[in-house]
C-alpha positions as a printed NumPy array, in Angstrom:
array([[  6.853, -10.78 ,  20.735],
       [  7.705,  -7.386,  22.028],
       [ 10.764,  -5.529,  20.686],
       [ 13.261,  -4.167,  23.239],
       [ 14.277,  -0.577,  23.14 ],
       [ 17.771,  -1.473,  22.166],
       [ 16.582,  -3.502,  19.305],
       [ 14.184,  -0.853,  18.111],
       [ 16.913,   1.668,  18.155],
       [ 19.264,  -0.514,  16.276],
       [ 16.699,  -1.114,  13.662],
       [ 15.326,   2.448,  13.254],
       [ 18.208,   4.771,  14.107],
       [ 19.789,   4.482,  10.489],
       [ 16.273,   5.589,   9.028],
       [ 15.864,   8.398,  11.486],
       [ 19.331,   9.699,  10.918],
       [ 19.139,   9.487,   7.176],
       [ 15.791,  11.179,   7.183],
       [ 17.034,  14.058,   9.289],
       [ 20.058,  14.508,   7.201],
       [ 17.827,  14.572,   4.089],
       [ 15.709,  17.386,   5.651],
       [ 18.785,  19.333,   6.77 ],
       [ 20.504,  19.018,   3.315],
       [ 17.199,  20.118,   1.726],
       [ 16.933,  23.141,   3.956],
       [ 20.581,  24.117,   3.483],
       [ 20.451,  23.876,  -0.384],
       [ 17.269,  25.881,  -0.774],
       [ 18.611,  28.654,   1.449],
       [ 22.123,  28.573,  -0.034],
       [ 20.911,  28.844,  -3.61 ],
       [ 18.076,  31.169,  -2.891],
       [ 15.383,  28.895,  -4.452],
       [ 11.985,  30.418,  -4.276],
       [  9.319,  28.868,  -2.151],
       [  6.832,  28.426,  -4.969],
       [  9.389,  26.311,  -6.854],
       [ 10.87 ,  24.137,  -4.   ],
       [  9.906,  25.209,  -0.544],
       [ 12.155,  24.416,   2.518],
       [ 10.927,  21.945,   5.104],
       [ 10.633,  25.04 ,   7.568],
       [  8.41 ,  26.816,   5.041],
       [  6.301,  23.641,   4.577],
       [  5.804,  23.376,   8.367],
       [  4.979,  27.145,   8.6  ],
       [  2.406,  26.857,   5.751],
       [  0.915,  23.594,   7.171],
       [  0.354,  24.466,  10.612],
       [ -2.245,  27.315,  10.311],
       [ -4.489,  25.273,   8.045],
       [ -3.975,  22.05 ,   9.806],
       [ -7.677,  21.358,  10.59 ],
       [ -8.516,  21.635,   6.852],
       [ -5.586,  19.322,   5.972],
       [ -6.711,  16.782,   8.631],
       [-10.093,  16.682,   6.972],
       [ -8.681,  15.951,   3.635],
       [ -6.377,  13.352,   5.113],
       [ -9.327,  11.664,   6.713],
       [-11.079,  11.489,   3.401],
       [ -8.029,  10.104,   1.551],
       [ -7.377,   7.635,   4.423],
       [-11.036,   6.292,   4.234],
       [-10.764,   5.74 ,   0.584],
       [ -7.392,   3.865,   0.888],
       [ -8.758,   1.677,   3.695],
       [-11.838,   0.807,   1.835],
       [ -9.862,   0.011,  -1.337],
       [ -7.481,  -2.106,   0.605],
       [-10.275,  -3.944,   2.286],
       [-11.92 ,  -4.595,  -1.065],
       [ -8.64 ,  -5.922,  -2.514],
       [ -8.261,  -8.32 ,   0.374],
       [-11.98 ,  -9.564,   0.204],
       [-11.632, -10.116,  -3.583],
       [ -8.092, -11.238,  -4.067],
       [ -7.812, -14.149,  -1.499],
       [-10.861, -16.045,  -2.831],
       [ -9.856, -15.269,  -6.369],
       [ -6.318, -16.631,  -5.64 ],
       [ -7.7  , -19.797,  -4.04 ],
       [ -9.85 , -20.247,  -7.145],
       [ -6.973, -19.769,  -9.498],
       [ -4.778, -22.127,  -7.382],
       [ -7.302, -24.937,  -7.202],
       [ -7.684, -25.471, -11.019],
       [ -5.431, -25.005, -14.114],
       [ -8.51 , -24.527, -16.096],
       [ -9.727, -21.659, -14.029],
       [ -6.295, -20.259, -13.96 ],
       [ -6.051, -20.282, -17.797],
       [ -9.347, -18.58 , -18.008],
       [ -8.859, -15.827, -15.404],
       [ -5.222, -15.058, -15.444],
       [ -5.181, -13.413, -18.819],
       [ -8.072, -11.249, -17.763],
       [ -6.211, -10.122, -14.7  ],
       [ -3.191,  -9.254, -16.698],
       [ -5.402,  -7.374, -19.167],
       [ -6.79 ,  -5.197, -16.338],
       [ -3.288,  -4.3  , -15.295],
       [ -2.209,  -3.496, -18.803],
       [ -4.542,  -0.545, -18.91 ],
       [ -3.086,   2.552, -17.298],
       [ -5.207,   3.416, -14.291],
       [ -4.768,   7.145, -15.057],
       [ -6.445,   6.48 , -18.498],
       [ -9.172,   4.398, -16.925],
       [-10.015,   6.618, -13.998],
       [-12.024,   9.288, -16.111],
       [-13.978,   6.564, -17.819],
       [-14.983,   4.95 , -14.457],
       [-15.766,   8.315, -12.99 ],
       [-18.279,   8.924, -15.963],
       [-19.652,   5.508, -15.655],
       [-20.01 ,   5.357, -11.9  ],
       [-20.156,   9.042, -11.021],
       [-17.74 ,  11.228,  -9.178],
       [-18.292,   9.87 ,  -5.822],
       [-16.416,   7.794,  -3.167],
       [-17.499,   4.564,  -4.599],
       [-15.756,   5.186,  -7.962],
       [-12.621,   6.281,  -6.093],
       [-12.681,   3.048,  -4.048],
       [-12.926,   1.013,  -7.243],
       [-10.004,   2.845,  -8.806],
       [ -8.002,   2.323,  -5.669],
       [ -8.943,  -1.449,  -5.633],
       [ -7.887,  -1.782,  -9.203],
       [ -4.438,  -0.426,  -8.553],
       [ -3.912,  -2.548,  -5.471],
       [ -5.464,  -5.937,  -5.898],
       [ -3.293,  -7.497,  -8.701],
       [  0.003,  -7.788,  -6.632],
       [ -1.98 ,  -9.391,  -3.816],
       [ -3.515, -11.983,  -6.147],
       [ -0.161, -12.772,  -7.683],
       [  1.612, -13.292,  -4.447],
       [ -1.197, -15.235,  -2.936],
       [ -1.311, -17.569,  -5.934],
       [  2.432, -18.031,  -5.766],
       [  2.258, -18.911,  -2.054],
       [ -0.682, -21.357,  -2.595],
       [  1.16 , -23.185,  -5.32 ],
       [  4.442, -23.194,  -3.486],
       [  3.139, -25.558,  -0.847],
       [  5.477, -28.649,  -0.572],
       [  4.   , -31.597,  -2.44 ],
       [  4.521, -33.954,   0.459],
       [  2.215, -31.882,   2.755],
       [ -0.461, -31.916,  -0.024],
       [ -0.087, -35.781,  -0.42 ],
       [ -0.184, -36.096,   3.319],
       [ -3.538, -34.188,   3.393],
       [ -4.946, -36.294,   0.62 ],
       [ -3.874, -39.431,   2.408],
       [ -5.956, -38.208,   5.387],
       [ -8.926, -37.761,   2.98 ],
       [ -8.95 , -33.975,   3.135],
       [-11.344, -32.382,   0.695],
       [-10.331, -29.784,  -1.835],
       [-11.728, -26.944,   0.436],
       [ -9.753, -28.496,   3.541],
       [ -6.667, -28.685,   1.552],
       [ -6.846, -25.074,   0.536],
       [ -7.837, -23.788,   4.012],
       [ -5.759, -26.001,   6.301],
       [ -2.642, -26.812,   4.165],
       [ -2.018, -24.476,   1.395],
       [ -3.275, -21.152,   3.064],
       [ -1.2  , -21.331,   6.232],
       [  1.865, -22.138,   4.114],
       [  1.027, -19.161,   1.853],
       [  0.47 , -16.547,   4.568],
       [  4.001, -15.05 ,   4.261],
       [  3.393, -14.723,   0.547],
       [  0.017, -13.087,   1.23 ],
       [  1.554, -10.527,   3.524],
       [  4.222,  -9.776,   1.181],
       [  1.612,  -8.918,  -1.494],
       [ -0.333,  -7.031,   1.139],
       [  2.573,  -4.708,   1.894],
       [  2.744,  -3.875,  -1.687],
       [ -0.952,  -3.382,  -2.086],
       [ -1.099,  -1.014,   1.048],
       [  1.427,   1.363,  -0.606],
       [ -0.389,   1.1  ,  -3.952],
       [ -3.712,   1.903,  -2.311],
       [ -2.377,   5.508,  -1.508],
       [ -1.349,   5.883,  -5.079],
       [ -4.681,   4.683,  -6.446],
       [ -6.612,   7.005,  -4.079],
       [ -4.597,  10.047,  -5.169],
       [ -5.002,   9.154,  -8.866],
       [ -8.797,   8.991,  -8.352],
       [ -8.877,  12.395,  -6.494],
       [ -6.733,  14.034,  -9.208],
       [ -9.427,  13.01 , -11.772],
       [-12.58 ,  13.84 ,  -9.893],
       [-13.027,  14.836,  -6.266],
       [-13.979,  17.837,  -4.055],
       [-11.913,  16.552,  -1.117],
       [ -8.882,  14.56 ,  -0.123],
       [ -5.264,  15.174,  -0.298],
       [ -5.094,  14.677,  -4.195],
       [ -7.639,  17.336,  -4.521],
       [ -5.762,  19.602,  -2.073],
       [ -2.542,  19.077,  -4.012],
       [ -4.35 ,  20.246,  -7.332],
       [ -6.019,  23.212,  -5.742],
       [ -2.894,  24.446,  -3.849],
       [ -0.814,  24.351,  -7.032],
       [ -3.435,  26.095,  -9.   ],
       [ -2.914,  29.128,  -6.62 ],
       [  0.853,  28.502,  -6.285],
       [  0.592,  27.416,  -2.689],
       [  3.436,  25.062,  -3.21 ],
       [  4.402,  24.582,   0.481],
       [  0.839,  23.219,   1.338],
       [  1.038,  20.94 ,  -1.826],
       [  4.463,  19.639,  -0.465],
       [  2.894,  19.117,   2.956],
       [  0.122,  17.004,   1.451],
       [  2.661,  14.973,  -0.422],
       [  4.583,  14.36 ,   2.944],
       [  1.45 ,  13.253,   4.636],
       [  0.742,  10.813,   1.766],
       [  4.298,   9.452,   2.168],
       [  3.747,   9.104,   5.984],
       [  0.389,   7.396,   5.326],
       [  2.006,   4.827,   2.988],
       [  4.792,   4.057,   5.363],
       [  2.373,   3.723,   8.335],
       [  0.139,   1.225,   6.417],
       [  3.243,  -0.632,   5.34 ],
       [  4.493,  -0.902,   8.97 ],
       [  0.921,  -1.815,  10.132],
       [  0.85 ,  -4.718,   7.729],
       [  4.235,  -5.851,   8.98 ],
       [  3.15 ,  -5.739,  12.577],
       [  0.093,  -7.754,  11.798],
       [  2.235, -10.245,   9.974],
       [  4.524, -10.602,  13.091],
       [  1.397, -11.274,  15.216],
       [ -0.355, -13.768,  12.91 ],
       [  2.608, -15.368,  11.104],
       [  5.574, -15.102,  13.62 ],
       [  7.587, -17.72 ,  11.782],
       [  7.904, -15.476,   8.678],
       [  9.837, -12.917,  10.526],
       [ 13.028, -15.094,  11.136],
       [ 14.871, -12.983,   8.516],
       [ 15.672, -10.156,  10.93 ],
       [ 16.799, -12.668,  13.493],
       [ 19.041, -14.351,  11.021],
       [ 20.427, -10.911,   9.945],
       [ 21.205, -10.084,  13.488],
       [ 22.903, -13.435,  14.161],
       [ 25.124, -12.963,  11.015],
       [ 26.193,  -9.634,  12.465]])
């Protein structure tokens, strides 16, 4: 369902105004206190530094975005079947869940150098690191959604002689879709973090690599520009997941309608 111009304005105008206020305040503070650009550049200095080298930054952005998307795709492909497996059996859940928690207990910054040595400093290893950062929230939220299915729906399916697979795919999964997309929004943002962590450890391209090399030569405005692009990338992926959810699971977007009705 398309959003009207007025609804879009009411929803996004506070964010736009707060962002512009932040940038304006940032610019004023840096100029008023004479903060040097290599310590904290102004937004105008960042723009001035980024525009001349934009083709190079676009190349690094494309590399990071590809790693992020591959990591996110891998997390979806692995997490959903794994969540169904965990939700279908308490025995399987007791065997797998502790291992998942163990993988998340290890800091990815500490694990990344080991994986790069084992797998090589290539895109595959960076995608694996991105996947490891992102997949756990998606698994947890998917399992929560699958197990939150009302018991009467499950009993109705069993009364109609639904198999275990049919119960998962036709009853539990549709009910769990809002939970899945909730975890997917978190995973999309974490994929950006995972890709940058991997690029910090071992890469010859990407925004993480650009930040490291820029700071090594005190090109702070360029590094800040890369950080801003990473933030925009995370926000864009978050919004893309939200739009996809509204198209596939329109009944889960009633929160905004209820909020508007209360106002």
